[in-house]
C-alpha positions in Angstrom: 14.0 120.8 33.2 11.5 123.3 32.9 11.6 127.1 34.4 10.2 127.8 37.6 6.3 129.3 36.6 7.2 132.7 38.7 10.5 132.8 37.3 9.8 132.7 33.8 6.4 134.6 33.7 8.9 137.4 36.0 11.5 137.2 33.5 9.2 137.1 30.6 7.8 140.2 31.5 10.8 142.2 32.1 11.0 145.3 30.6 14.3 144.9 28.9 13.4 142.2 26.9 11.0 143.1 24.4 10.2 140.3 22.2 7.8 137.2 22.9 9.7 135.0 25.2 7.0 132.4 25.4 9.1 129.8 22.8 12.8 130.3 24.9 13.5 127.3 27.9 15.9 128.3 30.5 19.2 128.2 27.6 18.2 131.9 27.2 18.1 133.0 31.1 21.4 130.9 30.9 22.9 133.1 28.2 21.4 136.5 29.9 23.6 135.7 33.5 26.7 134.4 31.3 27.4 137.9 29.6 25.8 140.0 32.3 28.8 138.2 34.4 31.3 138.8 31.7 30.4 142.3 31.4 30.8 143.0 34.9 34.4 141.3 34.9 35.6 143.2 32.6 34.0 146.2 34.2 35.6 145.2 37.4 38.9 144.6 35.6 39.0 147.9 34.3 38.5 150.3 37.2 41.0 148.1 39.5 43.5 148.0 36.3 42.8 150.7 34.3 44.2 154.3 34.3 42.3 157.0 37.3 40.0 157.9 34.4 38.5 154.3 34.4 38.2 153.5 38.1 34.0 154.9 38.0 33.7 151.9 36.4 34.0 149.5 39.5 31.2 151.5 41.0 29.2 151.3 38.3 29.1 147.5 37.9 28.0 147.3 41.7 25.4 149.5 40.5 24.6 147.4 37.3 24.3 144.1 39.6 21.8 145.8 41.7 19.8 147.1 38.9 19.3 143.5 36.9 16.9 142.0 39.1 14.7 145.5 39.0 15.3 145.2 35.4 14.6 141.7 34.3 12.1 140.7 36.9 8.4 141.8 38.4 7.7 141.8 42.2 7.0 138.0 42.1 10.5 137.1 40.3 12.2 139.4 42.8 10.4 138.0 45.7 12.3 134.5 44.6 15.3 136.2 44.5 15.3 137.0 48.5 13.9 140.7 48.3 11.5 140.2 50.8 11.3 140.7 54.3 13.4 138.3 56.6 11.4 135.4 58.2 13.2 136.8 61.9 14.6 139.8 62.4 17.3 137.7 65.1 19.2 136.6 61.6 20.4 140.3 61.4 22.8 140.2 64.5 23.6 136.6 63.1 25.4 138.0 59.9 26.3 140.9 61.7 28.9 138.5 64.0 29.2 135.9 60.8 30.8 138.8 58.6 33.0 140.2 61.8 34.2 136.8 62.5 35.3 136.2 58.8 37.1 139.4 58.4 38.8 138.7 61.5 39.8 135.1 60.4 41.4 136.7 56.7 43.3 139.4 59.0 44.4 136.9 61.5 45.5 134.2 58.9 46.8 136.9 56.6 49.2 138.2 59.1 50.0 134.8 60.1 51.3 133.3 56.5 52.4 136.7 54.9 52.8 139.3 57.6 52.4 142.9 55.8 53.9 141.3 52.5 52.4 141.8 49.0 50.9 138.5 49.4 48.8 139.4 52.6 44.8 140.2 50.8 44.4 142.6 53.2 47.5 145.0 52.2 46.9 144.0 48.6 43.2 146.2 49.3 45.0 149.0 51.4 48.1 149.4 48.5 44.8 149.6 46.1 43.1 152.5 48.4 46.4 154.7 48.6 46.3 154.8 44.5 42.7 156.4 45.2 42.7 160.2 44.7 40.8 160.0 48.0 43.6 158.7 50.0 45.7 161.8 49.6 43.1 164.1 50.1 43.2 163.7 54.1 46.1 162.5 56.3 43.1 161.2 59.1 43.0 157.4 59.4 39.7 157.6 61.0 38.5 160.2 57.6 39.9 157.6 55.4 38.3 155.0 56.8 34.8 156.6 56.4 35.8 157.7 53.2 36.5 154.0 52.0 34.4 152.2 54.2 31.1 154.1 53.8 31.1 153.2 50.4 32.3 149.3 50.7 29.2 148.8 53.1 26.4 149.7 50.2 28.1 149.1 46.4 29.1 146.2 47.0 26.8 144.2 49.6 23.8 145.3 47.9 25.4 144.6 44.3 26.9 141.6 44.6 24.1 140.0 46.7 21.6 140.7 44.1 23.6 139.2 41.4 25.1 136.6 42.9 23.0 135.2 45.8 20.3 136.6 43.6 19.6 136.7 40.1 22.6 134.4 39.1 21.4 131.6 42.2 18.1 131.6 40.5 19.1 131.2 37.3 21.6 128.5 38.3 19.2 126.7 40.4 16.8 125.9 37.6 19.3 124.8 35.9 21.5 122.8 38.2 19.3 122.5 41.7 19.7 124.6 44.5 23.5 122.7 45.7 25.3 123.5 42.4 23.7 125.9 41.7 25.0 127.5 45.3 28.6 126.6 44.8 28.8 127.9 41.4 28.0 131.2 42.4 30.1 130.9 45.0 33.2 129.7 43.0 32.7 132.5 40.4 32.4 135.2 43.6 35.6 133.5 44.6 37.2 133.8 41.4 36.5 137.5 40.6 37.6 138.4 44.2 41.3 137.3 41.9 41.0 141.0 40.5 41.2 142.2 44.4 44.3 139.9 45.4 45.8 137.6 43.4 46.1 139.2 39.9 48.1 142.5 40.1 49.6 145.5 37.5 53.4 146.1 37.7 55.7 148.1 35.5 56.4 144.8 33.3 52.7 144.0 33.1 50.2 142.1 34.5 51.4 139.0 37.3 49.4 136.8 39.7 50.6 135.8 43.3 49.8 131.9 43.0 49.5 130.3 46.3 47.9 133.8 48.4 45.7 134.1 45.6 44.4 130.4 45.5 44.3 130.7 49.0 42.1 134.7 48.5 39.4 132.4 46.0 39.0 130.0 48.3 38.3 131.9 51.1 36.1 134.2 49.1 34.3 131.1 48.3 33.6 130.2 51.6 32.5 133.3 52.6 29.9 133.3 49.7 28.4 130.3 50.7 28.2 131.5 54.4 26.4 134.7 52.6 23.9 132.0 50.4 23.2 129.9 54.0 22.4 133.1 55.7 20.1 134.1 53.0 18.4 130.7 53.0 18.2 130.8 56.7 17.1 134.1 57.0 14.3 133.5 54.0 15.9 137.0 52.1 18.7 138.4 50.6 18.9 141.3 53.1 20.4 138.9 55.8 23.2 138.4 53.2 23.8 141.9 52.5 24.3 142.6 56.1 26.7 140.0 56.3 28.5 141.6 53.8 28.7 145.2 55.1 29.8 143.6 58.4 32.1 141.8 56.4 33.7 144.9 54.4 33.4 147.1 57.5 36.0 145.1 59.8 38.0 144.5 56.9 38.3 148.0 56.5 38.9 148.4 60.4 42.0 146.0 60.2 43.4 147.3 57.4 43.1 151.5 58.4 43.9 150.8 62.3 45.8 147.8 62.3 47.8 147.1 59.0 48.5 150.7 57.9 50.0 152.3 61.0 
């Protein structure tokens, strides 16, 4: 399958790629996407499971995700990945509602199935917050909520959407077509979130919550599919970012105001 001409020309002119790409095909760009994905997974794992000194690697991974389309694509290519104004502004409202509903469903399912045990995905995320020095710096629930929610509404929605629903989606579409590419990036999105719940570190080493971890991956895959659908419906990556930010806001709302008290 030949590369879409606009994306190929944009990638060919990307300033990180200094040599002539005219003889390279889609396999080159798939390799770039694969290596980027492996690097980002490694950074996230180090940031979540490493020492406190490695915590900055987590937001660093999000920054790299956000930079990739600008590093490898010119304006026409970035537009193809969804970096353009939405078709209608009403889709922003749909995105906010969709993010809130999905966060509520995860909260309800977690409490119903696992109560407040370590198998509850929101409890796992809350426990990870407690290891951050920013958590112990104040005893105010409101300040803690803001300290953890504001970055969660900026870094991961921008970085992950630009990478998964933007760059990776389009590169995979070149090879697989839109439907298969969407499911592939959604499943990958779900799997990488095992690092947030499912895989855990204890004094005896790394472990995994098999049942709740599988549910979490499946749920995150579904959430990613909704983000991808919103991006297509709104014809803009900004709609997916909005839904993602809404999900993270309400996720932290349930964590700090319903599970941590």
